C-alpha positions as CSV (number, residue, x, y, z in Angstrom):
1,X,-0.2,-0.2,0.0
2,X,2.9,2.3,0.8
3,X,4.4,1.9,-2.7
4,X,1.0,2.5,-4.3
5,X,0.4,5.5,-2.5
6,X,3.9,7.1,-2.4
7,X,2.8,9.4,-5.4
8,X,0.0,11.1,-3.5
9,X,1.5,11.3,0.2
10,X,4.9,11.3,1.6
11,X,6.4,7.9,2.6
12,X,7.3,8.9,6.1
13,X,3.6,9.8,6.7
14,X,2.5,6.5,5.4
15,X,4.8,4.8,7.3
16,X,3.8,6.4,10.5
17,X,0.0,5.8,9.6
18,X,0.7,2.3,9.1
19,X,3.0,1.6,12.1
20,X,5.8,0.5,9.4
21,X,9.3,1.6,10.0
22,X,11.0,3.6,7.0
23,X,13.9,1.3,7.0
24,X,11.5,-1.5,6.8
25,X,9.7,-0.2,3.9
26,X,13.1,0.7,1.9
27,X,14.4,-2.8,2.7
28,X,11.3,-4.3,1.1
29,X,11.6,-2.3,-1.7
30,X,15.3,-3.1,-2.2
31,X,14.3,-6.9,-1.9
32,X,11.5,-6.6,-4.4
33,X,14.1,-5.3,-7.1
34,X,16.1,-8.7,-6.2
35,X,12.9,-10.6,-6.4
36,X,12.1,-9.5,-9.6
37,X,15.7,-9.9,-11.1
38,X,15.7,-13.7,-9.6
39,X,12.2,-14.1,-11.5
40,X,13.6,-12.8,-14.6
41,X,16.5,-15.3,-14.3
42,X,14.3,-18.1,-13.5
43,X,11.9,-17.2,-16.4
44,X,15.0,-17.6,-18.7
45,X,15.8,-20.8,-17.8
46,X,12.3,-21.9,-17.9
47,X,12.1,-20.6,-21.4
48,X,15.3,-22.1,-22.4
49,X,14.0,-25.8,-21.1
50,X,10.4,-25.0,-22.5
51,X,11.9,-24.4,-26.2
52,X,14.1,-27.4,-25.6
53,X,11.2,-29.3,-25.0
54,X,9.6,-28.1,-28.3
55,X,7.2,-26.0,-26.2
56,X,5.7,-29.1,-24.7
57,X,6.7,-29.3,-21.1
58,X,4.6,-27.7,-18.4
59,X,5.0,-27.1,-14.7
60,X,5.6,-30.6,-13.4
61,X,8.2,-31.4,-16.0
62,X,9.9,-28.1,-15.9
63,X,10.2,-28.6,-12.1
64,X,11.6,-32.0,-12.5
65,X,14.3,-30.7,-15.2
66,X,15.3,-27.9,-13.1
67,X,15.7,-30.4,-10.3
68,X,17.7,-32.8,-12.4
69,X,20.1,-29.8,-13.1
70,X,20.5,-29.2,-9.4
71,X,18.5,-26.0,-9.4
72,X,16.2,-26.2,-6.4
73,X,13.1,-23.8,-7.0
74,X,9.4,-24.4,-5.4
75,X,6.8,-25.7,-7.8
76,X,4.7,-23.2,-7.2
77,X,7.0,-20.3,-7.9
78,X,7.8,-22.0,-11.2
79,X,3.9,-22.4,-11.7
80,X,3.7,-18.5,-11.0
81,X,6.8,-17.5,-13.4
82,X,5.1,-19.4,-16.2
83,X,1.4,-18.2,-15.6
84,X,2.8,-14.5,-15.5
85,X,4.9,-14.8,-18.8
86,X,2.2,-17.0,-20.5
87,X,4.3,-20.2,-20.8
88,X,2.2,-23.2,-21.1
89,X,2.9,-26.9,-21.9
90,X,1.0,-29.3,-24.2
91,X,-1.5,-31.5,-22.7
92,X,-1.8,-34.6,-25.4
93,X,-4.1,-36.7,-23.4
94,X,-7.5,-36.9,-25.1
95,X,-10.6,-38.4,-22.9
96,X,-11.5,-41.7,-24.6
97,X,-15.4,-41.9,-24.5
98,X,-16.4,-45.6,-23.9
99,X,-19.9,-45.0,-25.2
100,X,-21.2,-43.9,-28.7
101,X,-24.8,-42.9,-28.3
102,X,-27.2,-43.7,-31.0
103,X,-28.8,-40.5,-32.4
104,X,-32.1,-42.4,-33.4
105,X,-32.3,-44.0,-30.0
106,X,-34.8,-42.3,-27.5
107,X,-33.0,-41.4,-24.2
108,X,-33.9,-43.4,-21.0
109,X,-35.9,-41.5,-18.1
110,X,-33.8,-40.2,-15.3
111,X,-35.0,-42.3,-12.3
112,X,-32.5,-40.9,-9.9
113,X,-32.9,-37.1,-10.9
114,X,-29.8,-35.8,-9.3
115,X,-30.8,-37.4,-6.0
116,X,-27.8,-39.6,-5.1
117,X,-29.2,-40.4,-1.9
118,X,-31.3,-43.6,-0.9
119,X,-32.8,-44.4,2.5
120,X,-32.8,-48.2,2.2
121,X,-30.1,-50.3,0.6
122,X,-31.3,-52.0,-2.5
123,X,-33.4,-49.3,-3.8
124,X,-31.0,-47.2,-5.9
125,X,-27.9,-48.2,-7.8
126,X,-25.4,-46.3,-9.8
127,X,-22.9,-47.5,-12.2
128,X,-20.2,-46.7,-14.7
129,X,-17.4,-48.2,-16.8
130,X,-13.8,-47.4,-16.6
131,X,-10.8,-48.7,-18.5
132,X,-7.2,-49.3,-17.1
133,X,-4.2,-49.8,-19.1
134,X,-2.3,-52.9,-18.8
135,X,0.8,-54.6,-20.1
136,X,-1.7,-57.0,-22.3
137,X,-3.9,-54.1,-23.3
138,X,-6.9,-52.2,-21.9
139,X,-8.9,-53.7,-19.0
140,X,-12.5,-52.6,-18.8
141,X,-14.2,-52.6,-15.3
142,X,-17.8,-52.0,-14.7
143,X,-19.2,-51.3,-11.3
144,X,-22.5,-50.8,-9.6
145,X,-22.5,-48.9,-6.4
146,X,-25.6,-48.8,-3.9
147,X,-26.5,-45.3,-2.9
148,X,-27.5,-46.2,0.6
149,X,-24.5,-48.1,2.0
150,X,-21.9,-46.4,-0.8
151,X,-20.6,-50.2,-1.4
152,X,-19.9,-51.6,-4.7
153,X,-22.5,-54.3,-4.9
154,X,-21.4,-55.6,-8.3
155,X,-18.5,-55.5,-10.8
156,X,-17.1,-57.2,-13.8
157,X,-14.0,-56.9,-15.5
158,X,-13.3,-58.0,-19.3
159,X,-11.2,-57.1,-22.3
160,X,-14.1,-55.3,-24.0
161,X,-16.7,-53.0,-23.1
162,X,-19.8,-54.4,-24.7
163,X,-23.2,-54.3,-23.0
164,X,-22.6,-57.8,-21.6
165,X,-20.0,-56.5,-19.1
166,X,-22.6,-54.2,-17.8
167,X,-25.0,-56.9,-17.6
168,X,-22.4,-59.3,-16.0
169,X,-21.8,-56.6,-13.1
170,X,-25.5,-56.3,-12.7
171,X,-26.0,-59.9,-12.5
172,X,-23.3,-60.0,-9.8
173,X,-25.5,-57.0,-7.7
174,X,-28.7,-59.3,-8.3
175,X,-27.0,-62.4,-7.1
176,X,-25.6,-61.0,-3.9
177,X,-29.4,-60.3,-2.9
178,X,-30.8,-57.2,-1.2
179,X,-31.9,-55.6,-4.3
180,X,-35.5,-54.3,-3.8
181,X,-38.4,-55.0,-6.3
182,X,-38.5,-51.6,-8.3
183,X,-34.7,-50.7,-7.6
184,X,-33.6,-47.8,-9.9
185,X,-30.4,-48.3,-11.9
186,X,-28.6,-45.1,-13.2
187,X,-25.7,-44.9,-15.6
188,X,-24.8,-41.7,-17.4
189,X,-23.7,-43.9,-20.2
């Protein structure tokens, strides 16, 4: 505040009003110049590494590369310097969608209605499919969760994500018992 208002009021008056010694203010101001110079030097190092990576490295890789070179710098400081100078890495991951909706199909009614709470076990189940990379290829996992107990009541794994995977997981949930008649089953896919 002193630095911002020194054009309008004398530094001595501002320091007295804010109960800051003048020497502390001037020490801070000198340190600000040194911090700015250090940030500029760090920005140069970051830029060199960023260009060497064909402008693909983001904060985590720049941080790791600086550590590898023996330069100990806080990751948040690197993030701030990169953000201030608009240096960005490339994110190549694209989210794979496991489902392809049929444009002609009529959407199923939403029986849950964003109410992910159930009073009694076996009345509301929610499910999803995910995929996991393995040495032998993708492994697909379908799970059904009971909203009352928050427990996984059925699951199935396979090397495909056809409808039978979800049906197998639902069969497991049914086979374990405890599903009430009229149980609502919800999935976003």
